C-alpha positions in Angstrom: 0.0 -0.1 0.0 0.9 3.6 -0.5 0.4 5.4 2.9 0.6 9.0 3.6 1.4 10.3 7.2 0.7 13.8 8.3 1.8 15.2 11.7 3.1 18.6 13.0 6.4 17.3 14.4 8.6 14.4 13.3 11.9 13.1 14.6 14.6 14.3 15.1 12.3 17.4 15.6 10.2 16.2 18.5 8.9 17.0 22.0 8.3 14.0 24.3 7.2 10.7 22.9 4.4 11.4 20.5 6.6 12.3 17.5 8.7 9.3 18.1 5.4 7.2 18.3 4.4 8.2 14.7 7.9 7.6 13.6 7.7 4.1 15.0 4.5 3.4 13.3 6.1 4.5 10.1 9.0 2.0 10.7 6.5 -0.8 11.4 4.5 -0.1 8.2 7.9 -0.1 6.2 8.7 -3.4 7.8 5.5 -4.8 6.5 6.4 -3.7 3.0 4.4 -0.6 2.4 5.6 2.8 0.9 5.3 5.7 3.3 5.6 9.3 2.8 5.6 11.8 5.8 4.4 15.4 5.7 5.4 17.5 8.6 6.9 20.9 9.5 10.4 22.0 9.6 10.8 23.2 13.3 14.5 23.7 13.2 14.6 25.3 16.7 14.1 21.7 18.1 16.7 20.0 16.1 18.3 20.3 12.6 16.5 18.5 9.9 19.6 16.5 9.0 17.8 13.3 7.9 15.3 13.7 5.1 15.0 9.9 5.1 15.1 7.9 8.4 13.9 4.5 7.7 13.5 4.6 3.8 10.4 6.8 4.1 10.2 10.1 2.3 10.0 13.0 4.6 8.8 16.4 3.3 9.1 19.2 6.0 7.1 21.6 4.1 4.1 22.2 6.2 3.8 25.4 8.3 2.6 25.6 11.8 0.2 28.2 13.3 2.5 28.8 16.3 5.6 27.5 17.8 6.8 24.9 20.5 9.9 26.9 21.2 10.3 27.6 25.0 6.8 26.3 25.7 3.7 26.8 23.4 2.8 30.0 21.6 0.0 30.3 19.1 -0.1 32.6 16.0 -2.9 35.2 16.5 -2.5 37.4 13.5 -5.4 36.4 11.2 -3.7 37.2 7.9 -0.7 35.1 8.8 -3.0 32.2 9.8 -4.8 32.5 6.5 -1.4 32.6 4.7 -0.3 29.4 6.5 -3.6 27.6 5.9 -3.5 28.5 2.2 0.1 27.2 1.9 -0.7 23.8 3.6 -3.9 23.3 1.7 -2.1 23.8 -1.7 0.9 21.6 -0.6 -1.3 18.8 0.6 -3.7 19.0 -2.4 -0.7 18.7 -4.7 0.5 15.6 -2.8 -2.9 14.0 -2.8 -2.9 13.8 -6.6 -0.3 11.0 -6.5 -2.7 8.6 -5.2 -2.7 7.0 -1.7 -4.5 4.1 -0.1 -4.6 5.6 3.3 -3.3 8.6 5.5 -2.3 8.2 9.0 -2.8 11.5 11.0 -0.8 12.3 14.0 -0.8 15.4 16.2 -2.5 18.1 14.0 -2.1 21.0 16.6 -1.0 24.2 14.8 -2.1 22.4 11.4 -5.7 22.1 11.8 -8.5 19.6 10.8 -9.1 21.4 7.4 -6.7 19.0 5.8 -9.3 16.1 6.4 -11.6 17.8 3.8 -8.8 17.7 1.3 -8.1 14.0 1.9 -11.8 13.2 1.7 -12.1 15.1 -1.6 -9.5 12.7 -3.0 -11.3 9.8 -1.4 -8.3 9.0 0.7 -9.2 7.1 4.0 -7.6 8.9 7.1 -7.0 7.4 10.5 -6.4 9.9 13.2 -4.4 8.6 16.0 -5.4 10.5 19.2 -2.4 10.5 21.7 -3.9 12.8 24.4 -6.2 12.0 27.3 -8.1 15.4 26.6 -9.8 15.6 23.3 -7.4 17.5 21.0 -10.2 19.5 19.4 -13.9 20.4 20.3 -16.7 17.9 19.4 -18.2 20.5 17.1 -15.0 20.3 14.9 -15.1 16.5 14.5 -15.0 15.8 10.9 -18.2 14.2 9.3 -16.6 12.6 6.4 -17.0 8.9 6.0 -13.4 8.7 5.0 -12.3 9.9 8.4 -11.8 7.5 11.5 -10.3 7.8 15.0 -8.0 5.4 16.8 -7.2 6.0 20.5 -3.8 5.5 22.0 -5.3 3.7 25.0 -8.6 2.8 26.4 -8.2 5.6 28.8 -8.1 8.0 25.7 -11.1 6.2 24.1 -13.1 6.4 27.5 -12.3 10.2 27.7 -13.5 10.8 24.1 -16.7 9.0 24.8 -17.3 11.0 27.9 -16.9 14.1 25.8 -19.6 12.9 23.3 -17.3 11.6 20.5 -19.0 8.6 18.8 -16.0 6.3 19.1 -17.4 3.3 21.0 -16.5 1.0 18.1 -13.3 2.6 17.2 -9.8 1.2 17.4 -7.3 1.3 20.3 -3.9 1.3 19.0 -1.1 1.5 21.6 1.9 3.6 20.7 4.1 0.4 21.2 7.7 0.0 22.0 10.6 -1.0 19.8 11.3 -4.2 21.6 14.0 -5.0 19.0 16.0 -2.0 20.5 15.3 -1.7 24.1 16.9 -4.8 25.5 20.4 -5.9 25.9 19.8 -9.5 26.7 16.9 -11.9 25.9 17.1 -13.0 29.7 14.8 -9.8 30.2 17.1 -8.4 32.9 19.3 -5.3 32.4 23.0 -5.6 32.6 23.0 -3.0 35.4 20.6 -5.1 37.6 22.7 -8.2 36.9 25.8 -6.4 38.2 23.8 -5.1 41.1 22.7 -8.6 42.0 26.3 -9.8 41.8 27.4 -7.0 44.2 24.5 -7.7 46.6 25.4 -11.5 46.5 29.0 -10.6 47.3 28.1 -8.8 50.5 27.4 -5.2 49.2 23.6 -4.7 49.7 21.5 -2.7 47.3 21.5 0.9 48.7 25.0 0.7 50.3 27.9 2.9 49.3 29.5 0.1 47.2 26.1 -0.7 45.5 23.9 2.4 45.3 20.4 2.1 43.8 20.3 3.6 40.3 17.1 5.3 39.6 16.2 6.9 36.2 13.7 9.4 34.7 13.1 10.3 31.1 10.5 12.8 29.9 9.7 16.4 29.5 10.9 18.6 32.4 7.5 20.0 33.4 5.5 19.9 36.6 2.9 17.6 35.3 5.5 14.8 34.7 6.0 14.8 38.5 9.8 14.7 38.5 9.7 16.7 41.7 8.3 13.6 43.4 11.3 11.6 42.5 13.7 14.3 43.5 12.2 14.8 46.9 11.9 11.0 47.4 15.6 10.6 46.6 16.5 13.4 49.0 14.4 11.7 51.9 15.9 8.3 51.1 19.4 9.7 51.3 18.6 11.3 54.6 17.5 7.8 55.7 21.0 6.5 54.9 20.1 4.8 51.6 22.7 5.5 48.9 21.4 6.2 45.4 22.0 7.9 42.1 19.4 9.6 40.0 19.7 10.2 36.3 17.4 12.5 34.6 17.0 12.8 30.9 14.6 15.2 28.9 13.9 18.5 27.3 13.3 21.5 29.6 9.8 22.5 28.9 9.4 24.8 32.0 12.6 26.5 32.8 11.3 27.8 36.2 10.4 24.2 37.1 14.0 23.1 36.3 15.4 25.9 38.4 13.2 24.9 41.3 14.4 21.3 41.1 18.1 22.4 40.9 17.5 24.6 44.1 15.8 21.7 45.9 18.9 19.4 45.3 21.4 22.0 46.1 19.7 23.0 49.2 20.5 19.5 50.5 24.1 19.4 48.9 23.2 16.4 46.9 24.3 17.5 43.5 26.7 14.6 43.2 23.8 12.2 43.5 21.9 13.7 40.5 23.1 13.5 36.9 21.1 15.6 34.4 21.1 15.1 30.6 19.3 16.9 27.9 17.2 15.5 25.3 18.6 12.0 24.2 18.6 10.3 20.8 17.0 6.9 20.6 20.4 5.1 20.9 21.5 7.3 23.9 18.2 6.5 25.5 18.7 2.8 25.0 22.2 3.2 26.7 20.6 5.5 29.5 18.1 2.8 30.6 20.7 0.0 30.4 22.7 1.8 33.2 19.7 2.1 35.6 18.1 -0.4 38.1 14.7 1.3 38.5 12.9 3.5 36.1 10.4 5.9 37.7 7.3 7.1 35.8 6.0 9.8 38.3 3.3 11.7 36.1 0.6 13.5 37.9 -1.6 14.4 35.0 -3.2 11.4 33.3 -1.2 10.0 30.5 -2.5 8.9 27.1 -0.1 5.8 27.3 3.2 6.5 28.8 5.9 5.3 26.3 8.6 5.9 28.8 7.2 3.4 31.0 7.0 0.8 28.4 10.5 1.4 27.4 11.6 1.0 31.0 10.0 -2.5 31.1 11.4 -3.5 27.7 14.8 -2.5 29.0 14.8 -5.0 31.9 14.4 -2.6 34.6 11.9 -2.4 37.5 9.2 0.0 36.6 7.8 2.2 39.5 4.8 4.1 38.2 2.0 6.3 39.2 -0.1 4.5 36.7 -2.2 7.6 35.9 -4.4 7.5 32.8 -3.5 5.0 30.1 -0.1 4.3 31.8 -2.1 1.9 34.2 -2.9 -0.3 31.2 0.8 -1.1 30.6 1.6 -3.0 33.9 0.1 -4.8 36.9 1.2 -4.0 40.4 3.3 -6.6 42.0 3.5 -8.6 38.6 5.1 -6.5 36.0 5.9 -3.3 38.0 5.1 -1.4 41.2 2.8 1.6 41.6 2.9 4.5 44.0 0.6 7.5 44.7 0.9 10.5 42.3 2.5 13.7 43.6 3.4 11.8 46.9 7.1 11.5 47.6 6.6 9.5 50.7 4.6 6.9 48.8 7.6 6.5 46.6 10.0 6.4 49.6 7.9 3.6 51.1 8.1 1.8 47.7 11.9 2.0 47.5 12.4 0.9 51.0 10.1 -2.1 50.3 12.3 -2.9 47.2 15.6 -2.7 49.2 14.1 -4.9 52.0 12.7 -7.5 49.6 14.9 -7.8 46.5 12.3 -10.1 44.5 10.8 -7.0 42.9 14.3 -5.8 41.7 15.7 -9.1 40.6 12.7 -11.0 39.4 9.8 -8.7 38.3 11.7 -7.1 35.3 11.9 -10.5 33.7 8.1 -11.0 33.8 7.7 -7.3 32.7 9.9 -7.7 29.6 8.0 -10.8 28.4 4.7 -8.8 28.9 5.7 -5.7 27.1 7.3 -7.5 24.1 4.4 -9.7 23.5 1.6 -7.2 24.0 2.9 -3.7 23.3 5.3 -4.0 20.4 5.4 -1.4 17.6 4.9 -4.2 15.1 1.7 -5.4 16.7 0.4 -1.9 16.7 1.4 -1.1 13.1 -0.4 -4.2 12.0 -3.7 -2.8 13.3 -3.1 0.2 11.1 -2.3 -2.0 8.1 -5.5 -4.1 8.7 -7.6 -0.8 9.0 -6.5 0.5 5.6 -6.8 -2.9 4.0 -10.4 -3.2 5.2 -11.1 0.3 3.5 -9.9 -1.0 0.2 -12.5 -3.8 0.2 
């Protein structure tokens, strides 16, 4: 099949995990033998567009956005400029549509708009809009009425939210973003090399949480209050005050600079700078390496997540997942079987969880093995992209 993909941001220009999710779907569709072309913006302030072709897909960064994601979100308010952008995008997409497509996968259309659905429908191109946010990305009154338009939710949590807001999606697809299980694992044993080394030290007389065997905890995500990183920072400080040795690694783009300043101040006020390592946004390869060096991956989000790709990648990397399980992230794991849960925005809850891990090593040395098997069998990118394939094949009959 010939499949078109339209989304506002596409790797390496991305924020958080949604752009990477769409890129992974593209990879999965390519693995299934389809021809894929991506239409997106050139948001060079996020990253240089050095790779016009990532996985043998054609990428055209010619769309214009009605706003910017630089240093937060800012929307264009000049009506004449908005009109100019809409005209440009409509003309460009209309021209592309002339080449014939079997389907169009729509990603995040923020700052592009739903008007492009009318263009696709006019060319009788079926479109599948993957909704990757818990709150509806547009008002119900703007829902396209075209029979060529369908919605797929990133989790049952997202689908339930759409239903509560009146969207007629009871019979629609749920397509999880999925994890690249071919990449995020160093050993088919399902246990990260770092945990195996930790177990060796523990068995040799250096308990987990001791100076010779500190617990290594990691976080990867946008640096913003709703992601709950302060819960991890405060918990780590309290654990250190209790005599537990640990190192915390933090990776992600700073989305709220004042929030990052607050976290730095909190850490420095306890003179624990040496216990925290902060990275910026990591490439996929760097992120794989990042997780391989941790024992525990913490997913501390406060606001309900559509899915929580970071949590899935933690599990697929052979680490122990500690998660608040807000929103769709609760669908990824089962407490006590494939991960552990703690209360959102509650550092003491996380402290208690970590103390329990140190006192009972089963969760650290055994749960990750079960978690890896679970995530690779039920939440892989290939299984998700096959659902997209089946949808478009069905529209051809």
